[in-house]
A tleap script that builds the chain and sets N, CA, C and O, in Angstrom:
source leaprc.protein.ff14SB
mol = sequence {
  NMET VAL LEU ARG LEU PHE ASP ARG THR VAL
  THR LEU PRO ALA GLN CYS ALA ALA ALA LEU
  ARG VAL LEU LEU ALA GLY SER VAL VAL ARG
  VAL GLY ASP LEU PRO GLY LEU ASP ASP ASP
  ALA ASP ARG LEU THR LEU THR ARG ARG LEU
  LEU ARG GLU ALA VAL LEU VAL PRO CALA
}
set mol.1.N position { -26.906 -34.102 1.018 }
set mol.1.CA position { -28.209 -34.731 0.887 }
set mol.1.C position { -27.956 -36.213 0.402 }
set mol.1.O position { -27.137 -36.507 -0.468 }
set mol.2.N position { -28.718 -37.061 1.038 }
set mol.2.CA position { -28.624 -38.465 0.707 }
set mol.2.C position { -29.959 -39.027 0.121 }
set mol.2.O position { -31.040 -38.812 0.669 }
set mol.3.N position { -29.830 -39.731 -0.978 }
set mol.3.CA position { -31.057 -40.395 -1.549 }
set mol.3.C position { -30.858 -41.921 -1.348 }
set mol.3.O position { -29.950 -42.545 -1.898 }
set mol.4.N position { -31.748 -42.455 -0.544 }
set mol.4.CA position { -31.638 -43.937 -0.251 }
set mol.4.C position { -32.386 -44.751 -1.195 }
set mol.4.O position { -33.601 -44.612 -1.336 }
set mol.5.N position { -31.690 -45.604 -1.852 }
set mol.5.CA position { -32.372 -46.524 -2.789 }
set mol.5.C position { -32.367 -47.876 -2.196 }
set mol.5.O position { -31.820 -48.038 -1.105 }
set mol.6.N position { -32.952 -48.908 -2.844 }
set mol.6.CA position { -33.172 -50.224 -2.239 }
set mol.6.C position { -31.817 -50.860 -1.962 }
set mol.6.O position { -31.672 -51.463 -0.899 }
set mol.7.N position { -30.806 -50.777 -2.838 }
set mol.7.CA position { -29.573 -51.432 -2.664 }
set mol.7.C position { -28.337 -50.480 -2.527 }
set mol.7.O position { -27.202 -50.954 -2.590 }
set mol.8.N position { -28.543 -49.173 -2.344 }
set mol.8.CA position { -27.483 -48.268 -2.252 }
set mol.8.C position { -27.886 -46.964 -1.830 }
set mol.8.O position { -29.092 -46.717 -1.830 }
set mol.9.N position { -27.074 -46.093 -1.472 }
set mol.9.CA position { -27.387 -44.631 -1.221 }
set mol.9.C position { -26.593 -43.818 -2.203 }
set mol.9.O position { -25.495 -44.190 -2.616 }
set mol.10.N position { -27.186 -42.675 -2.574 }
set mol.10.CA position { -26.562 -41.693 -3.537 }
set mol.10.C position { -26.475 -40.419 -2.789 }
set mol.10.O position { -27.472 -39.888 -2.300 }
set mol.11.N position { -25.243 -39.913 -2.698 }
set mol.11.CA position { -25.024 -38.595 -2.084 }
set mol.11.C position { -24.899 -37.596 -3.061 }
set mol.11.O position { -24.217 -37.709 -4.079 }
set mol.12.N position { -25.662 -36.471 -2.693 }
set mol.12.CA position { -25.751 -35.292 -3.681 }
set mol.12.C position { -25.548 -34.052 -2.831 }
set mol.12.O position { -25.830 -34.026 -1.633 }
set mol.13.N position { -25.029 -32.994 -3.525 }
set mol.13.CA position { -24.959 -31.726 -2.854 }
set mol.13.C position { -26.290 -31.186 -2.343 }
set mol.13.O position { -27.325 -31.412 -2.970 }
set mol.14.N position { -26.283 -30.484 -1.228 }
set mol.14.CA position { -27.534 -29.914 -0.671 }
set mol.14.C position { -28.291 -28.993 -1.686 }
set mol.14.O position { -29.520 -28.932 -1.674 }
set mol.15.N position { -27.576 -28.326 -2.505 }
set mol.15.CA position { -28.179 -27.384 -3.437 }
set mol.15.C position { -29.132 -28.053 -4.488 }
set mol.15.O position { -29.931 -27.405 -5.164 }
set mol.16.N position { -28.962 -29.492 -4.565 }
set mol.16.CA position { -29.825 -30.236 -5.444 }
set mol.16.C position { -31.196 -30.616 -4.808 }
set mol.16.O position { -31.979 -31.317 -5.450 }
set mol.17.N position { -31.495 -30.177 -3.583 }
set mol.17.CA position { -32.728 -30.629 -2.859 }
set mol.17.C position { -33.993 -30.187 -3.698 }
set mol.17.O position { -34.861 -31.008 -3.994 }
set mol.18.N position { -34.058 -28.956 -4.043 }
set mol.18.CA position { -35.344 -28.559 -4.746 }
set mol.18.C position { -35.580 -29.289 -6.023 }
set mol.18.O position { -36.678 -29.769 -6.304 }
set mol.19.N position { -34.469 -29.369 -6.835 }
set mol.19.CA position { -34.607 -30.087 -8.094 }
set mol.19.C position { -34.943 -31.523 -7.900 }
set mol.19.O position { -35.717 -32.099 -8.665 }
set mol.20.N position { -34.329 -32.158 -6.809 }
set mol.20.CA position { -34.637 -33.600 -6.558 }
set mol.20.C position { -35.994 -33.754 -6.173 }
set mol.20.O position { -36.578 -34.769 -6.553 }
set mol.21.N position { -36.629 -32.865 -5.440 }
set mol.21.CA position { -38.027 -33.009 -5.041 }
set mol.21.C position { -38.930 -32.949 -6.235 }
set mol.21.O position { -39.911 -33.690 -6.291 }
set mol.22.N position { -38.649 -32.109 -7.184 }
set mol.22.CA position { -39.383 -31.932 -8.411 }
set mol.22.C position { -39.252 -33.269 -9.224 }
set mol.22.O position { -40.262 -33.822 -9.659 }
set mol.23.N position { -38.076 -33.746 -9.408 }
set mol.23.CA position { -37.888 -34.966 -10.086 }
set mol.23.C position { -38.553 -36.199 -9.491 }
set mol.23.O position { -39.148 -37.016 -10.194 }
set mol.24.N position { -38.431 -36.307 -8.153 }
set mol.24.CA position { -39.074 -37.540 -7.538 }
set mol.24.C position { -40.603 -37.415 -7.408 }
set mol.24.O position { -41.267 -38.367 -6.997 }
set mol.25.N position { -41.160 -36.246 -7.756 }
set mol.25.CA position { -42.586 -36.094 -7.610 }
set mol.25.C position { -43.304 -36.897 -8.633 }
set mol.25.O position { -44.493 -37.176 -8.480 }
set mol.26.N position { -42.598 -37.294 -9.710 }
set mol.26.CA position { -43.213 -38.240 -10.745 }
set mol.26.C position { -43.770 -37.523 -11.961 }
set mol.26.O position { -44.129 -38.199 -12.925 }
set mol.27.N position { -43.865 -36.228 -11.984 }
set mol.27.CA position { -44.318 -35.579 -13.192 }
set mol.27.C position { -43.245 -35.443 -14.212 }
set mol.27.O position { -42.061 -35.467 -13.875 }
set mol.28.N position { -43.615 -35.303 -15.432 }
set mol.28.CA position { -42.648 -35.017 -16.529 }
set mol.28.C position { -42.165 -33.621 -16.345 }
set mol.28.O position { -42.996 -32.735 -16.142 }
set mol.29.N position { -40.879 -33.344 -16.398 }
set mol.29.CA position { -40.339 -32.022 -16.253 }
set mol.29.C position { -39.134 -31.894 -17.164 }
set mol.29.O position { -38.430 -32.880 -17.379 }
set mol.30.N position { -38.875 -30.731 -17.700 }
set mol.30.CA position { -37.768 -30.477 -18.565 }
set mol.30.C position { -36.548 -30.217 -17.741 }
set mol.30.O position { -36.629 -29.571 -16.697 }
set mol.31.N position { -35.470 -30.683 -18.165 }
set mol.31.CA position { -34.144 -30.457 -17.351 }
set mol.31.C position { -33.972 -28.964 -17.142 }
set mol.31.O position { -33.583 -28.533 -16.056 }
set mol.32.N position { -34.257 -28.167 -18.168 }
set mol.32.CA position { -33.984 -26.712 -17.962 }
set mol.32.C position { -34.888 -26.057 -17.039 }
set mol.32.O position { -34.612 -24.918 -16.664 }
set mol.33.N position { -35.990 -26.668 -16.604 }
set mol.33.CA position { -36.981 -26.153 -15.730 }
set mol.33.C position { -36.644 -26.548 -14.211 }
set mol.33.O position { -37.395 -26.139 -13.326 }
set mol.34.N position { -35.651 -27.250 -13.928 }
set mol.34.CA position { -35.324 -27.692 -12.534 }
set mol.34.C position { -35.003 -26.464 -11.759 }
set mol.34.O position { -34.219 -25.615 -12.182 }
set mol.35.N position { -35.649 -26.379 -10.562 }
set mol.35.CA position { -35.311 -25.229 -9.693 }
set mol.35.C position { -34.108 -25.476 -8.752 }
set mol.35.O position { -33.682 -26.602 -8.496 }
set mol.36.N position { -33.591 -24.304 -8.252 }
set mol.36.CA position { -32.556 -24.382 -7.231 }
set mol.36.C position { -31.151 -24.593 -7.743 }
set mol.36.O position { -30.208 -24.556 -6.952 }
set mol.37.N position { -30.975 -24.806 -8.987 }
set mol.37.CA position { -29.636 -24.916 -9.493 }
set mol.37.C position { -29.227 -23.827 -10.345 }
set mol.37.O position { -30.023 -23.349 -11.153 }
set mol.38.N position { -27.997 -23.380 -10.225 }
set mol.38.CA position { -27.445 -22.086 -10.829 }
set mol.38.C position { -27.360 -22.076 -12.350 }
set mol.38.O position { -27.637 -21.048 -12.969 }
set mol.39.N position { -26.995 -23.163 -12.948 }
set mol.39.CA position { -26.852 -23.148 -14.356 }
set mol.39.C position { -27.285 -24.496 -15.048 }
set mol.39.O position { -27.568 -25.483 -14.369 }
set mol.40.N position { -27.322 -24.501 -16.314 }
set mol.40.CA position { -27.685 -25.736 -17.019 }
set mol.40.C position { -26.729 -26.826 -16.892 }
set mol.40.O position { -27.117 -27.976 -17.096 }
set mol.41.N position { -25.443 -26.572 -16.557 }
set mol.41.CA position { -24.507 -27.585 -16.422 }
set mol.41.C position { -24.775 -28.281 -15.135 }
set mol.41.O position { -24.609 -29.500 -15.098 }
set mol.42.N position { -25.166 -27.650 -14.094 }
set mol.42.CA position { -25.550 -28.300 -12.881 }
set mol.42.C position { -26.845 -29.198 -13.050 }
set mol.42.O position { -26.954 -30.304 -12.521 }
set mol.43.N position { -27.735 -28.656 -13.777 }
set mol.43.CA position { -28.980 -29.400 -14.088 }
set mol.43.C position { -28.685 -30.674 -14.850 }
set mol.43.O position { -29.161 -31.751 -14.490 }
set mol.44.N position { -27.905 -30.546 -15.895 }
set mol.44.CA position { -27.513 -31.746 -16.646 }
set mol.44.C position { -26.675 -32.734 -15.886 }
set mol.44.O position { -26.809 -33.940 -16.096 }
set mol.45.N position { -25.826 -32.274 -15.022 }
set mol.45.CA position { -25.029 -33.164 -14.201 }
set mol.45.C position { -25.893 -33.947 -13.249 }
set mol.45.O position { -25.723 -35.162 -13.142 }
set mol.46.N position { -26.824 -33.302 -12.542 }
set mol.46.CA position { -27.772 -33.953 -11.686 }
set mol.46.C position { -28.696 -34.981 -12.506 }
set mol.46.O position { -28.962 -36.088 -12.036 }
set mol.47.N position { -29.116 -34.602 -13.616 }
set mol.47.CA position { -29.995 -35.487 -14.390 }
set mol.47.C position { -29.296 -36.688 -14.869 }
set mol.47.O position { -29.800 -37.810 -14.808 }
set mol.48.N position { -28.045 -36.422 -15.380 }
set mol.48.CA position { -27.257 -37.609 -15.865 }
set mol.48.C position { -26.994 -38.603 -14.727 }
set mol.48.O position { -27.135 -39.816 -14.879 }
set mol.49.N position { -26.628 -38.065 -13.648 }
set mol.49.CA position { -26.309 -38.909 -12.466 }
set mol.49.C position { -27.599 -39.762 -12.030 }
set mol.49.O position { -27.485 -40.949 -11.723 }
set mol.50.N position { -28.721 -39.151 -12.019 }
set mol.50.CA position { -29.879 -39.878 -11.638 }
set mol.50.C position { -30.312 -40.900 -12.661 }
set mol.50.O position { -30.771 -41.985 -12.304 }
set mol.51.N position { -30.168 -40.559 -13.950 }
set mol.51.CA position { -30.338 -41.514 -15.061 }
set mol.51.C position { -29.419 -42.750 -14.951 }
set mol.51.O position { -29.845 -43.899 -15.068 }
set mol.52.N position { -28.124 -42.430 -14.716 }
set mol.52.CA position { -27.107 -43.492 -14.539 }
set mol.52.C position { -27.412 -44.439 -13.341 }
set mol.52.O position { -27.184 -45.648 -13.394 }
set mol.53.N position { -27.946 -43.808 -12.252 }
set mol.53.CA position { -28.329 -44.601 -11.077 }
set mol.53.C position { -29.627 -45.335 -11.184 }
set mol.53.O position { -29.984 -46.089 -10.279 }
set mol.54.N position { -30.370 -45.135 -12.293 }
set mol.54.CA position { -31.657 -45.718 -12.622 }
set mol.54.C position { -32.774 -45.107 -11.653 }
set mol.54.O position { -33.760 -45.773 -11.340 }
set mol.55.N position { -32.581 -43.915 -11.235 }
set mol.55.CA position { -33.621 -43.305 -10.480 }
set mol.55.C position { -34.630 -42.646 -11.356 }
set mol.55.O position { -35.809 -42.579 -11.009 }
set mol.56.N position { -34.177 -42.133 -12.538 }
set mol.56.CA position { -34.991 -41.402 -13.490 }
set mol.56.C position { -35.139 -42.245 -14.672 }
set mol.56.O position { -34.288 -43.125 -14.800 }
set mol.57.N position { -36.123 -42.145 -15.636 }
set mol.57.CA position { -36.256 -42.695 -16.825 }
set mol.57.C position { -36.687 -41.521 -17.803 }
set mol.57.O position { -37.530 -40.692 -17.459 }
set mol.58.N position { -36.073 -41.498 -19.016 }
set mol.58.CA position { -36.424 -40.410 -19.859 }
set mol.58.C position { -37.857 -40.505 -20.354 }
set mol.58.O position { -38.372 -41.616 -20.474 }
set mol.59.N position { -38.522 -39.405 -20.646 }
set mol.59.CA position { -39.947 -39.352 -21.155 }
set mol.59.C position { -39.877 -39.142 -22.671 }
set mol.59.O position { -40.913 -39.063 -23.332 }
savepdb mol mol.pdb
quit
């Protein structure tokens, strides 16, 4: 899965698709509630990556 940003692309595993859709919808969501990922470590990894890439902002 590829997320295209203005100045770069971010490549993510295909299993992140459902969680990414929820995150990009713009609603406030808890990391532990992200769908499609097997465990909390995967949810944290995805969230940290998107925060580092400035795709997400903490609420």
